[in-house]
Phi, psi and omega in degrees: 000139181284138179264137176236156178265127179233133177255124181247124182249121182296331176294323177292321177297315180300318179296319178299312179300317180303308181299317181291320179292321177297319177302330183265006175092012178256148176234090183283154175282156181303319180298321179295321180296318178298319178295316178299319179296317179296318178297317179297317179298315178298322178298315180297323176292314182300323181273006179059030176279327176226160172246135179280128177227145177288146176289143181270000000 
């Protein structure tokens, strides 16, 4: 299988969750969005969908 490089930004995840939750009638707090983004990032690592690498 071919390997591709994907950059995942937790701020982008938080913004995505915010927009999707607002569409569904929820108004999450900023702190909640950060937690959701971190949980999502950890999930992707746990499922070996991504590998965590330090920014250069």
